[in-house]
N, C-alpha and C positions, 0 to 999 in steps of 0.2 A: 015315427021315430028323428030326431033332427040330425041335420048332416055338421059335420064340424071339417076344419080344415084341417090337413097334416100335416103343411105347415104351421098352424097356432096350436097349443095344447088348449084343450077342452077347462076352457072354468064357468064354475057354478055360481051361478048369481048370486048376491051376496044378500045375505037376509036381512030382511030390515031391522033396523035398531045397528046394523056393523055394519053400513058405507063409509068408504076410507075417501069420501069427498070430503078436499078442507073447509072446515069450521063446521062438522057437524061432530056431536058428539060423540065417541068411540070411533071417528074417522081417520082417517089416514093420517091427516095434521097430530091429531091430538097423541096418538100414537110415535110417529117420529119426535116430535114434542117429548114425550115420557123416556124415549130409547135415545137421546141426544144428548151429547155429555156441554153442548152452548148454554149456555145460560140464556137466556130467554132479554132481552134487552128492553130497556125502559121505550113506554111508547111515548112519553113526554117529548114535547119539544124543546130545544135548547133557548131561553131568554138573554138575548146578549145582552141584554140594558143591567144586568147584574151581577158583581162582582164574582172571583173567584171562590172568595171568603163563603158566600154569601150563596154558592150554587154548591158547595161541600155542605152545608148544615152545618148547626151549631157545634162544638170544639163538645169531643167527647162521643159524639155520634158514633153507632156499632159500624158505621160505613167508613168512617175514617181511623187509618192507621196513626200509633202513635208517631209522636217524630224522634225515637228513639231508634224506631224499628228501619225507618226508612233509610236508606242507602245515601247519605250525604256525598254529592261528589265532589271527589279534592279541588282544590283551586288552582285554579292555573300558575306555573310554576312563573314567575320573575325574571327577564334576563336581570345580569344588577350591571348598574349603572356604567356606561363604559364612557371615557370624557372623550368626546369627538376635538378632533384634529382640525389643524389648519387656524391660521391667526384668524378668523372673520370671527369663530365660533368658538375658542377658547378663554376669550374675557382674559380673566386672573389666574385660568389655569392652564400651568404644563402642558407639555404633550404627556409626560409620565404621570400625569392626572393631581400633583401635587402641585400646591399653590405656589405663582410665581414671586420671587426673594422680591421685598418692594425695594424696588432701583431709583435712583433721582432720576430726577429729567437731563438728559443730552442736549448737544445740540444733534442736527437733523445730519450732517455730513460725518459726524464723526461714527454716528450709530452705523451712520449705509456705511463707511468705510469697513467698521467691523464685523458687519454682516459680510464680508469680502467682494461687494459690488466693483469696489473700484476705490483709488485712492482718493483722500480726503479734497486736495485740490479740484480733484477730477470731479468729485459729487458738488462741490461747489458751483463749480460751470454750469453741468447738467440742472443744481438749480436753477441758476442765474437763467437758464436758457427755458424755464420753466417746465420740464420733466418730469418734476419729481411732484405726489400731492399725498396730503394729511388728512385721510379721514372725510376723503372727497374735492378738498380745498387745495388750490394752488400750490406751493410751498414757496417759501422764503427765506431767505441767507440768513443762518442766526437761528433760525427757529429751533424750540424745543421739543423734544418727545419724550413720549413712556411706553412703556412695553405693552399696553393695549391699544395705543394709537391704529392704525391701520396706513401702514406708507404704499403706496403705488409709484413705480418709475416705467411710463409711458403706457399705464394701465396693468402692470403683470403685476402682484403683491408681493412684497419684501419681507421676507422675516427677519429681523431687525434685530440684534444683539447688543445688551448693555456691556457693561465693564462686569466681570464676576459672573455672568451667568453663563457664560461657555466653558467648558473643561479640556475643550481640545486644544492642545500647542498648537501654534501655529506651525504651519510647514513652510520651509524655504529651499529654494529649486535653484542652481546654478545651469544655466545653458550658455554653450559656446554657438554665439550667434554669428554664419557666415554674413559673407557677404551680399547684397540682393535681397536680402530679407527686410520688411519693414514693424516698425512695434506697435500694432494696430490689428485693431479687429476687425475695421471697417475700413476698405480704401476703397476711392472709387475706380482708381486706377487698374482694381485688381492684380495685386503687387501681391508674392509670398509674402505671409504672416509666420512672425515668430511661433503664434499661440497655436499653429498647426500642428509644430513638432513639440509640442508637452502634452506630458500625460493627461486622461480625462479625471477628475474628481467631481464627486459624489457631493452634493447640498454646501459647495462654496464654487471659487472658480480664481486662475490666479492672475496674480496684480506685478503686472512688471516694476520694479524699482530702478525708476528712473528709463531712460530711452538711448538708443544706438544711432544713427542714421542711418541710409538705407548703404552706404559705400561703408561704412566701420563694421567692423569683427571683433568677435573678444568676449569677456565673461558680462553675462548680463545678467540678475538676481530678479528670482518670482516669490511671491509667499502668496498665503490663504490670505492674510491677516492686510487691512486697508489701512489698522492703527497703527503698524509694526513698518509697511511700506512707509508712510509719509515720516516715520521718523529717521528713515534707513536715508531718505532725499533730503530730508531737511537741512539746513545751514548748520544749524547749531548741537547737530548730532556731530559736526567736523567728519564723516566721514571719506578717508582719502580715496581717490579716484588716479590708477595709474595708467600712462598709455605707452605704448611703443609707437614711436610719429616715424612714415620716412620722408624724408623732404628730399627736393627737387633741390639741390648745390648743399652747398655749407653754408651755415650761421657762420656771419661776421662776431665778433667779441661786442660788439656797440648794441647789434639784434640781441644777442643775449643776452647782457645784462637790463635790456630792455624788457626782454620777459617775464625776467626776475622781479623787478622792478614797480613792472607794471605798464600798461597800454592799454587807450582809450579804445574800447568800442561802443555800439551805437546804445547797446544799452545798459553801458557803466565800466567802470574800470575793470581788469583784470591781469592775474597775474597768475607764474608758475610757483607752486611751492620748491620746487626741486626741478634742475635740466642738466641731464648728463648726457656727451656723447656717447653712443655706442658703435661706433663705428660705420664702416660701409666703403663701398667698390664703386667706382665711377662716379656717375654723377651724382648717384643715389646716397644718401646721408641718413642713418638711423641716429633717433633720440629717444630717452625716456624721459618723462615729463608724466609731473604729477601736481593735484589739485582737491580744494577740498571744495569743488560744487560742481553742479551738471548743467553750465545754461546752453540754451541750445545752439550743436557747432560751434562750441567757443572755443575748444584747442583749434580749429581750423582757420577761426577767424585770425585768433593771436598770432598765428604763423603770417596769415595773408598780411598782418599790419605792421608787422617788418618785413615786408616781399617776397617772401616765401611760400611755393607751391605745395601742399601736403598732396603725396602721392600716395600712400597707404596711411590704416589708422586703427591699431589695434587695444583694445582694451584689455590689459594683463592682471588688472586687480581693483579692489572693490571694498573699499573696509578691509575686516581682515582674513581676506581671502583672494587668494591670489588664482585665477585661469588654471586647473589642472593638466599638466603637459598628458596626460594619457585618457583626457576628454576630447574627444576629436569634434569636429564643425559638425553643427546640428544633432550633435546629441545633449541629453541634460542628465543632471546628478543630482536626489535630493540627499541635504546636508545631513548628519545622521545624529545620535543625541551630543555626543565630546563634541562637536561641533557648533551646534545651536546652543552650548554654554557658552560655549565662547564669542556668540555673537551675543547674547545673552550682556556677560559682562562687558565687552565693549559700548552695548548700549548703555548702561548702568555707569562708565567711567563718562563717557558722553553727557549725560546730565547733570553727574555731580561738577564738571565741568561747567556744564553753563550756569547751573545754582551757584558757584564761586564766582 
């Protein structure tokens, strides 16, 4: 009698011809192949030297599915072309994706002034100093540019504007300058600057219309348009400048006549268009003077030419605008629409007088 293991169930010996060894007829491998749902894979090797079309066989073979039954993958969606920004990439295309209006070439200093970089006179000084380049080449005074030129100042790319290309009207600011401030952004001595008191603006900068001495106070105009600043400062515009002057002592009749008829200065003759005694007490006398130009320290030098010393100088008027009494020192106020129209009418009047 045959012994059996309690842990292992008794298994009778397979009959001949019913072996389950793999590879034998009627064995375990053949039974598994019959019961398994997995299809037999081809034992053929893959020839990597033939194309996929040749490997699939001729068209219309039973193993190849019709093209209309194959789910075609949808084509990837492409983003709509967005115009590139930046002067270096736009070329003839504007920021809004539309072609730029064809503009005639303009002088470099004029284009920079319209961009609000500075006044035209200041731009000419920068060009002469070699600070401006056009398309990688140092610019020269009188050079013309077009909208596609790359203009740089000190390596910084400038978005130049041309006449009629900007729809934004210029802004004008009135500032009551106190004594002890300099009209400059860069001062080697580190003195306070008038620009520190002005509101910040995006896409431009404030340009001063003329200057006032460090010890002179009063009305000072600023604008975002270099072209407008140049017109307001140019003598041809005939913008009157009126000052309140405090003088040590009293003017003689002879000195009074000299200041009205003209005195000789280092940079040429100069004269007041009006000179009115405004009174005073003690050793100081006040006068109201006006003239149509603004040379450096011109009022002080004119009084010095007749032997008088100016102890205080206040500008109270520039063109059609007077210093508002409610505008405190160190404060500014932007012109409203009515005041801007008044300024433009004054500019148009000056242009007609110049043409006549």
